[in-house]
Residue frames as a rotation matrix with the C-alpha (Angstrom) as fourth column:
MET 1
0.537 0.843 -0.036 0.07
0.844 -0.536 0.030 -0.01
0.006 -0.046 -0.999 0.01
THR 2
-0.501 -0.795 0.342 1.54
0.795 -0.579 -0.182 3.29
0.343 0.181 0.922 -1.00
ALA 3
-0.234 0.375 -0.897 0.86
0.696 -0.580 -0.424 6.56
-0.679 -0.723 -0.125 0.72
THR 4
0.657 0.477 0.585 -0.99
0.750 -0.499 -0.435 9.28
0.085 0.724 -0.685 -1.10
PRO 5
-0.513 -0.844 0.157 1.37
0.787 -0.535 -0.307 12.23
0.343 -0.034 0.939 -1.85
ASP 6
-0.071 0.378 -0.923 0.72
0.706 -0.634 -0.314 15.31
-0.704 -0.674 -0.223 0.20
PRO 7
0.276 0.206 0.939 -0.75
0.920 -0.338 -0.197 17.98
0.276 0.918 -0.283 -2.02
TYR 8
0.944 0.092 0.317 0.55
-0.005 -0.956 0.293 20.72
0.330 -0.278 -0.902 0.25
ALA 9
0.017 -0.983 -0.184 3.99
0.807 0.122 -0.578 22.03
0.591 -0.139 0.795 1.05
LEU 10
0.920 0.204 -0.333 4.72
0.376 -0.695 0.613 24.07
-0.106 -0.690 -0.716 4.10
ARG 11
0.018 -0.966 0.258 7.58
0.963 -0.053 -0.264 26.47
0.269 0.253 0.929 3.55
PRO 12
-0.283 -0.173 -0.944 8.91
0.540 -0.841 -0.008 29.81
-0.792 -0.512 0.331 4.58
ALA 13
0.782 0.621 -0.054 7.36
0.339 -0.496 -0.799 32.68
-0.523 0.607 -0.598 2.49
ARG 14
-0.425 -0.841 0.336 9.26
0.849 -0.242 0.469 34.18
-0.313 0.485 0.817 -0.33
PRO 15
-0.794 -0.006 -0.608 9.04
-0.063 -0.994 0.093 37.77
-0.604 0.112 0.789 -1.69
ALA 16
-0.875 0.421 -0.239 6.75
-0.260 0.009 0.966 36.57
0.408 0.907 0.101 -4.59
ASP 17
-0.516 0.708 -0.482 4.25
0.731 0.658 0.183 35.27
0.447 -0.257 -0.857 -2.07
VAL 18
-0.893 0.115 -0.436 3.45
0.228 -0.720 -0.656 38.74
-0.389 -0.685 0.616 -0.41
PRO 19
-0.658 0.749 -0.081 0.44
-0.693 -0.560 0.454 39.51
0.294 0.355 0.887 -2.65
ALA 20
-0.148 0.600 -0.786 -1.14
0.040 0.798 0.602 36.07
0.988 0.057 -0.142 -1.92
ILE 21
-0.613 -0.111 -0.783 -0.40
0.755 0.212 -0.621 36.61
0.234 -0.971 -0.046 1.79
VAL 22
-0.948 0.260 -0.184 -2.19
-0.200 -0.935 -0.292 39.99
-0.248 -0.240 0.939 1.64
GLY 23
-0.334 0.842 -0.425 -5.14
-0.544 0.196 0.816 38.37
0.770 0.503 0.393 -0.13
LEU 24
-0.190 0.259 -0.947 -5.36
0.508 0.851 0.131 35.88
0.840 -0.456 -0.294 2.76
ILE 25
-0.910 -0.138 -0.391 -5.09
0.401 -0.530 -0.747 38.57
-0.105 -0.837 0.538 5.26
GLY 26
-0.767 0.641 -0.031 -8.07
-0.613 -0.717 0.331 40.11
0.190 0.272 0.943 3.65
GLU 27
-0.110 0.703 -0.702 -9.99
-0.151 0.686 0.711 36.93
0.982 0.185 0.031 3.92
LEU 28
-0.507 -0.220 -0.833 -9.05
0.757 0.349 -0.553 36.71
0.413 -0.911 -0.010 7.56
ALA 29
-0.990 0.122 -0.074 -10.31
-0.077 -0.894 -0.442 40.24
-0.120 -0.432 0.894 8.12
ASP 30
-0.399 0.892 -0.214 -13.60
-0.661 -0.118 0.741 39.39
0.636 0.437 0.636 6.52
PHE 31
-0.063 0.346 -0.936 -13.98
0.432 0.855 0.287 36.25
0.900 -0.387 -0.203 8.64
GLU 32
-0.539 -0.247 -0.805 -13.31
0.836 -0.043 -0.547 38.43
0.101 -0.968 0.230 11.76
SER 33
0.533 0.745 0.402 -15.62
0.789 -0.609 0.081 41.21
0.305 0.274 -0.912 10.49
LEU 34
0.328 -0.563 -0.759 -12.53
0.402 -0.643 0.651 43.64
-0.855 -0.519 0.015 10.75
SER 35
0.184 -0.218 0.958 -12.17
0.983 0.051 -0.177 44.54
-0.010 0.975 0.224 7.09
HIS 36
0.864 0.354 0.357 -12.74
0.362 -0.931 0.047 48.18
0.349 0.089 -0.933 8.01
LEU 37
0.805 -0.592 -0.037 -9.44
-0.287 -0.443 0.849 48.17
-0.520 -0.673 -0.526 9.76
MET 38
0.425 -0.616 0.663 -7.32
0.736 0.662 0.143 46.63
-0.527 0.427 0.735 7.05
GLU 39
0.725 -0.284 -0.628 -4.59
-0.437 -0.894 -0.101 48.87
-0.533 0.348 -0.772 5.72
VAL 40
-0.052 -0.813 0.580 -2.16
0.054 0.577 0.815 46.18
-0.997 0.074 0.014 4.56
THR 41
0.854 0.090 -0.513 -0.94
-0.513 -0.019 -0.858 46.22
-0.087 0.996 0.030 0.87
PRO 42
0.749 -0.662 0.023 1.85
0.659 0.741 -0.129 44.08
0.068 0.112 0.991 -0.55
GLU 43
0.215 -0.727 0.652 3.97
0.216 -0.615 -0.758 47.38
0.952 0.304 0.024 -0.65
LYS 44
0.334 -0.087 0.938 3.43
-0.830 -0.498 0.249 48.01
0.446 -0.863 -0.239 2.96
LEU 45
0.912 0.111 0.396 4.10
-0.331 0.769 0.546 44.33
-0.244 -0.629 0.738 4.12
HIS 46
0.796 -0.600 -0.075 7.01
0.276 0.472 -0.837 43.52
0.538 0.646 0.541 1.93
PRO 47
0.079 -0.851 0.519 9.68
-0.415 -0.502 -0.759 45.52
0.906 -0.156 -0.393 3.79
HIS 48
0.247 0.114 0.962 8.58
-0.968 -0.019 0.251 44.03
0.047 -0.993 0.106 7.08
LEU 49
0.904 0.108 0.413 9.10
-0.125 0.992 0.014 40.50
-0.409 -0.064 0.910 5.86
PHE 50
0.638 -0.545 0.544 11.95
0.761 0.556 -0.335 40.93
-0.120 0.627 0.770 3.36
GLY 51
0.880 -0.221 0.421 13.38
-0.080 -0.942 -0.327 44.41
0.468 0.254 -0.846 3.75
GLU 52
0.076 -0.977 0.199 16.67
-0.283 -0.212 -0.935 45.51
0.956 0.015 -0.293 5.22
ARG 53
-0.896 -0.173 0.408 15.48
-0.433 0.149 -0.889 44.92
0.093 -0.974 -0.208 8.83
PRO 54
-0.281 0.854 -0.437 12.70
-0.087 0.431 0.898 42.50
0.956 0.291 -0.047 8.76
VAL 55
-0.660 0.115 0.743 10.57
-0.750 -0.171 -0.639 42.42
0.053 -0.979 0.199 11.93
ALA 56
0.319 0.767 0.557 8.26
-0.666 0.599 -0.444 39.43
-0.674 -0.229 0.702 11.07
GLU 57
-0.880 -0.473 0.039 8.42
-0.356 0.712 0.605 36.04
-0.314 0.519 -0.795 9.34
ALA 58
0.240 0.965 -0.110 5.71
-0.920 0.190 -0.342 34.14
-0.309 0.183 0.933 7.35
MET 59
-0.809 -0.222 0.544 5.13
-0.053 0.950 0.309 30.55
-0.586 0.221 -0.780 6.62
VAL 60
-0.143 0.838 -0.527 2.83
-0.978 -0.203 -0.057 29.54
-0.154 0.507 0.848 3.87
ALA 61
-0.227 0.148 0.963 1.08
0.194 0.975 -0.104 26.32
-0.954 0.163 -0.250 2.71
GLU 62
-0.426 -0.013 -0.905 1.26
-0.825 -0.405 0.394 25.92
-0.372 0.914 0.162 -0.95
HIS 63
0.476 0.610 0.633 -1.09
-0.234 0.782 -0.578 23.59
-0.847 0.127 0.515 -2.72
GLU 64
-0.205 -0.629 0.750 0.19
0.521 0.579 0.627 21.40
-0.829 0.519 0.209 -5.55
SER 65
0.564 0.440 0.699 -1.70
0.826 -0.320 -0.464 23.73
0.019 0.839 -0.544 -8.04
GLY 66
-0.455 -0.758 0.467 0.63
0.735 -0.616 -0.284 26.52
0.503 0.214 0.838 -6.98
ALA 67
0.333 0.653 0.680 -1.96
-0.002 -0.721 0.693 28.42
0.943 -0.232 -0.239 -4.93
ILE 68
-0.899 -0.438 0.010 -0.96
0.028 -0.080 -0.996 29.74
0.437 -0.895 0.084 -1.51
VAL 69
-0.062 0.961 -0.268 -3.90
0.183 0.275 0.944 28.49
0.981 0.009 -0.193 0.65
ALA 70
0.871 0.226 -0.437 -2.74
0.458 -0.047 0.888 29.37
0.180 -0.973 -0.144 4.18
PHE 71
-0.008 -0.889 0.457 -0.26
0.039 -0.457 -0.889 31.53
0.999 0.011 0.039 6.08
ALA 72
0.638 0.047 -0.769 1.16
0.768 0.039 0.640 32.01
0.060 -0.998 -0.011 9.46
LEU 73
0.281 -0.643 0.712 2.81
0.029 -0.736 -0.676 35.35
0.959 0.211 -0.188 10.43
THR 74
0.647 -0.181 -0.740 5.09
0.760 0.228 0.609 35.38
0.059 -0.957 0.285 13.46
PHE 75
0.390 -0.662 0.640 7.52
-0.311 -0.749 -0.585 37.80
0.867 0.029 -0.498 15.19
VAL 76
-0.307 -0.581 -0.754 9.96
0.627 0.473 -0.619 37.53
0.716 -0.663 0.219 18.09
ASN 77
0.640 0.392 0.661 8.90
-0.215 -0.735 0.643 38.79
0.738 -0.554 -0.386 21.47
PHE 78
-0.443 -0.893 -0.077 10.63
-0.150 0.159 -0.976 38.54
0.884 -0.421 -0.205 24.84
SER 79
0.687 0.588 -0.427 9.88
0.298 0.309 0.903 37.10
0.663 -0.747 0.037 28.32
THR 80
0.081 -0.656 0.750 11.55
-0.644 -0.609 -0.463 38.98
0.761 -0.445 -0.472 31.09
PHE 81
0.599 0.209 0.773 10.60
-0.752 0.477 0.455 36.23
-0.273 -0.854 0.443 33.61
LEU 82
0.889 -0.274 0.367 12.30
0.310 0.950 -0.039 33.53
-0.338 0.148 0.929 31.52
ALA 83
0.211 -0.809 -0.549 14.95
-0.459 -0.578 0.675 35.83
-0.863 0.109 -0.493 30.17
LYS 84
-0.624 -0.356 0.696 14.41
0.400 0.619 0.676 34.32
-0.671 0.700 -0.243 26.73
PRO 85
-0.706 0.464 -0.535 12.83
-0.702 -0.552 0.449 35.39
-0.087 0.693 0.716 23.43
GLY 86
-0.298 0.727 0.619 9.60
0.159 0.677 -0.719 33.83
-0.941 -0.116 -0.317 22.35
LEU 87
-0.954 0.149 0.260 7.75
0.273 0.071 0.959 33.18
0.124 0.986 -0.108 19.12
TYR 88
-0.435 0.853 -0.288 4.53
-0.148 -0.383 -0.912 35.18
-0.888 -0.354 0.293 18.78
LEU 89
-0.694 0.355 0.626 2.01
0.718 0.394 0.573 34.04
-0.043 0.848 -0.529 16.28
GLU 90
-0.822 0.391 -0.415 0.12
-0.339 -0.920 -0.195 37.16
-0.458 -0.020 0.889 14.99
ASP 91
0.257 0.919 -0.298 -2.17
-0.881 0.097 -0.463 35.42
-0.397 0.381 0.835 12.49
LEU 92
-0.887 -0.252 0.388 -2.80
-0.068 0.900 0.430 32.00
-0.457 0.355 -0.815 11.16
TYR 93
0.138 0.938 -0.319 -5.43
-0.718 -0.127 -0.684 31.58
-0.682 0.324 0.656 8.42
VAL 94
-0.853 -0.254 0.457 -6.35
0.106 0.772 0.627 28.64
-0.512 0.583 -0.631 6.28
GLN 95
-0.678 0.659 -0.327 -8.84
-0.696 -0.430 0.576 28.97
0.239 0.618 0.749 3.40
PRO 96
0.059 0.752 0.657 -12.11
-0.813 0.418 -0.405 27.28
-0.579 -0.510 0.636 4.20
ALA 97
0.742 0.314 -0.592 -11.79
-0.641 0.590 -0.491 24.82
0.194 0.744 0.639 1.21
HIS 98
0.013 -0.875 -0.484 -8.47
-0.221 0.469 -0.855 23.48
0.975 0.118 -0.188 2.75
ARG 99
-0.035 -0.079 0.996 -9.40
-0.950 -0.306 -0.057 23.22
0.310 -0.949 -0.064 6.35
GLY 100
0.899 0.380 0.218 -9.78
-0.428 0.869 0.251 19.46
-0.095 -0.319 0.943 6.41
ALA 101
0.644 -0.705 -0.298 -6.21
0.004 0.393 -0.920 19.01
0.765 0.591 0.256 5.39
ARG 102
0.742 -0.323 -0.587 -4.77
0.654 0.156 0.740 19.60
-0.148 -0.933 0.327 9.02
LEU 103
0.098 -0.715 0.692 -2.83
0.530 -0.551 -0.645 22.58
0.842 0.430 0.325 7.76
GLY 104
0.588 0.135 0.797 -3.54
-0.489 -0.726 0.484 24.57
0.644 -0.674 -0.361 10.95
THR 105
0.963 -0.188 0.196 -2.11
-0.048 0.592 0.804 21.66
-0.267 -0.784 0.561 13.01
ARG 106
0.546 -0.765 0.341 0.80
0.833 0.456 -0.313 21.26
0.084 0.455 0.887 10.81
MET 107
0.237 -0.456 0.858 1.69
0.213 -0.837 -0.503 24.86
0.948 0.302 -0.101 10.80
LEU 108
0.716 0.219 0.663 1.34
-0.533 -0.442 0.722 25.20
0.451 -0.870 -0.200 14.48
THR 109
0.908 -0.397 0.138 3.48
0.278 0.814 0.510 22.14
-0.314 -0.425 0.849 15.02
ARG 110
0.294 -0.808 0.510 6.22
0.838 -0.039 -0.545 23.43
0.460 0.587 0.666 12.74
LEU 111
0.296 -0.209 0.932 6.24
-0.214 -0.965 -0.148 26.79
0.931 -0.156 -0.331 14.49
ALA 112
0.914 0.028 0.405 6.45
-0.404 0.174 0.898 25.12
-0.045 -0.984 0.170 17.93
GLN 113
0.712 -0.683 0.164 9.54
0.691 0.722 0.010 23.28
-0.125 0.106 0.986 16.49
VAL 114
0.276 -0.523 0.807 10.96
0.445 -0.675 -0.589 26.51
0.852 0.521 0.046 15.26
ALA 115
0.647 0.053 0.761 10.69
-0.531 -0.685 0.499 27.93
0.548 -0.727 -0.414 18.73
ILE 116
0.943 -0.260 0.209 12.44
0.041 0.712 0.700 24.92
-0.331 -0.652 0.682 20.17
GLU 117
0.508 -0.740 0.440 15.16
0.837 0.303 -0.456 24.91
0.204 0.600 0.773 17.62
ARG 118
0.172 -0.397 0.901 15.89
0.139 -0.896 -0.422 28.58
0.975 0.198 -0.099 18.38
GLY 119
-0.589 -0.428 -0.685 15.95
0.684 0.186 -0.705 28.12
0.429 -0.884 0.183 22.14
TYR 120
-0.432 0.595 0.678 12.92
-0.385 -0.801 0.458 30.20
0.815 -0.063 0.575 22.70
GLY 121
-0.994 0.028 0.107 11.04
-0.092 0.313 -0.945 30.00
-0.060 -0.949 -0.308 25.97
ARG 122
-0.225 0.973 0.057 7.49
0.075 0.075 -0.994 30.33
-0.971 -0.220 -0.090 24.71
PHE 123
-0.937 0.230 0.264 5.33
0.253 -0.077 0.964 30.10
0.242 0.970 0.014 21.65
GLU 124
-0.493 0.771 -0.403 2.14
0.531 -0.100 -0.842 32.13
-0.689 -0.629 -0.360 22.11
TRP 125
-0.854 0.362 0.372 -0.79
0.156 -0.505 0.849 33.81
0.496 0.783 0.375 20.36
CYS 126
-0.722 0.691 0.050 -4.20
-0.351 -0.302 -0.886 35.18
-0.597 -0.657 0.460 21.08
VAL 127
-0.771 0.601 0.208 -7.64
0.582 0.534 0.613 33.94
0.258 0.594 -0.762 20.15
LEU 128
-0.633 0.626 0.455 -10.91
-0.557 -0.777 0.293 35.89
0.537 -0.067 0.841 19.91
ASP 129
-0.794 0.257 0.550 -13.24
-0.466 0.322 -0.824 34.91
-0.389 -0.911 -0.136 22.72
TRP 130
0.195 0.979 -0.059 -16.07
-0.765 0.114 -0.634 34.18
-0.614 0.169 0.771 20.35
ASN 131
0.147 -0.190 -0.971 -14.09
-0.874 0.435 -0.218 31.79
0.464 0.880 -0.102 18.25
GLU 132
0.417 0.219 0.882 -15.07
-0.782 0.581 0.225 28.65
-0.463 -0.784 0.413 20.05
ASN 133
0.989 -0.126 -0.080 -13.85
0.047 0.772 -0.634 26.34
0.142 0.624 0.769 17.23
ALA 134
0.297 -0.936 0.191 -10.37
-0.204 -0.258 -0.944 27.81
0.933 0.241 -0.268 17.56
ILE 135
0.097 -0.190 0.977 -10.38
-0.982 -0.179 0.063 27.72
0.163 -0.965 -0.204 21.27
ARG 136
0.784 0.297 0.545 -11.29
-0.412 0.906 0.099 24.05
-0.465 -0.302 0.832 21.25
PHE 137
0.868 -0.488 -0.096 -8.73
0.090 0.343 -0.935 23.39
0.489 0.802 0.342 18.58
TYR 138
0.059 -0.908 0.416 -5.91
-0.527 -0.382 -0.759 25.05
0.848 -0.175 -0.501 20.59
GLU 139
0.174 0.026 0.984 -6.82
-0.967 0.193 0.166 23.34
-0.186 -0.981 0.058 23.86
LYS 140
0.967 0.180 0.179 -6.91
-0.136 0.962 -0.236 19.98
-0.215 0.204 0.955 22.12
MET 141
0.588 -0.804 -0.087 -3.35
0.092 0.173 -0.981 20.67
0.803 0.569 0.176 20.96
GLY 142
0.142 -0.557 -0.818 -2.25
0.942 0.330 -0.062 21.34
0.305 -0.762 0.571 24.49
ALA 143
-0.593 -0.354 0.723 -2.34
0.229 -0.935 -0.270 25.19
0.772 0.005 0.636 24.61
THR 144
-0.399 0.379 -0.835 -3.33
0.884 -0.081 -0.460 26.90
-0.242 -0.922 -0.302 27.75
ILE 145
0.113 0.575 0.810 -5.95
0.548 -0.717 0.432 29.64
0.829 0.395 -0.396 27.33
MET 146
-0.796 -0.541 -0.273 -4.87
0.545 -0.444 -0.711 32.56
0.263 -0.714 0.648 29.67
PRO 147
0.072 0.979 0.193 -8.17
0.849 -0.161 0.504 33.70
0.524 0.128 -0.842 31.11
ASP 148
0.426 -0.046 -0.904 -6.68
0.742 -0.554 0.378 36.21
-0.518 -0.831 -0.202 33.57
TRP 149
-0.599 -0.766 -0.233 -4.79
0.429 -0.553 0.714 38.18
-0.676 0.328 0.660 30.82
ARG 150
0.673 0.738 -0.038 -6.28
0.447 -0.447 -0.775 40.96
-0.589 0.505 -0.631 28.70
LEU 151
-0.208 -0.681 0.702 -4.60
0.977 -0.185 0.111 42.42
0.054 0.708 0.704 25.59
CYS 152
0.429 0.197 -0.881 -4.04
0.303 -0.951 -0.065 46.21
-0.851 -0.239 -0.468 25.78
ARG 153
-0.138 -0.390 0.910 -3.55
0.990 -0.015 0.143 48.15
-0.042 0.921 0.388 22.57
LEU 154
0.102 0.037 -0.994 -2.76
0.035 -0.999 -0.034 51.74
-0.994 -0.031 -0.103 21.52
THR 155
-0.378 -0.278 0.883 -3.16
0.875 0.204 0.439 52.41
-0.302 0.939 0.166 17.83
GLY 156
0.032 0.388 0.921 -3.85
0.794 -0.570 0.212 55.29
0.607 0.725 -0.326 15.45
ASP 157
0.252 0.145 0.957 -4.93
-0.186 -0.963 0.195 58.58
0.950 -0.227 -0.215 17.14
ALA 158
0.965 0.222 0.140 -4.87
-0.160 0.077 0.984 57.08
0.208 -0.972 0.110 20.58
LEU 159
0.460 -0.887 -0.050 -1.24
0.882 0.450 0.140 56.06
-0.101 -0.109 0.989 20.09
ALA 160
-0.156 -0.513 0.844 -0.29
0.570 -0.744 -0.348 59.53
0.807 0.427 0.409 18.80
ARG 161
0.333 0.452 0.828 -2.07
-0.308 -0.778 0.548 61.18
0.891 -0.438 -0.120 21.79
PHE 162
0.727 0.022 -0.686 -0.67
0.485 0.691 0.536 58.91
0.486 -0.723 0.492 24.45
LYS 163
0.203 -0.653 0.730 1.20
-0.456 -0.722 -0.520 60.77
0.866 -0.228 -0.445 27.07
GLY 164
-0.482 -0.433 -0.762 1.10
0.376 0.684 -0.626 58.30
0.792 -0.588 -0.167 30.09
């Protein structure tokens, strides 16, 4: 009995993938009903992934057809308690037609391996409180949902006006 070839390849994003990643970010924004906040364009994202001083990394799932059907975007954060860097997952999105292929599990597993390989102390991300499917998925994988923590954010005019 021979195994069926995997129609998906997980790989680091390449510069040519940026327009597809931006398209997937748009799909994610639609899913989260946050399209009105979306300002990303390929021209804005490219330097942050592939410029002189990149601040983020992306992984993609490429279907054998050549289509980019999923992405994960991460960056390095730091834990003062552990005195170690960590890997922070900003976004992970799999197109609905490809969700049965375990791409989310595979991407999270690979990112956890990256964190271990780099000697990081944590791999973490946030999940919207209404996304019960995602919460169950993450808990099933062994993630701890941190109920006592709340995300704080300054952006736009509030960031510009902030004086402390």
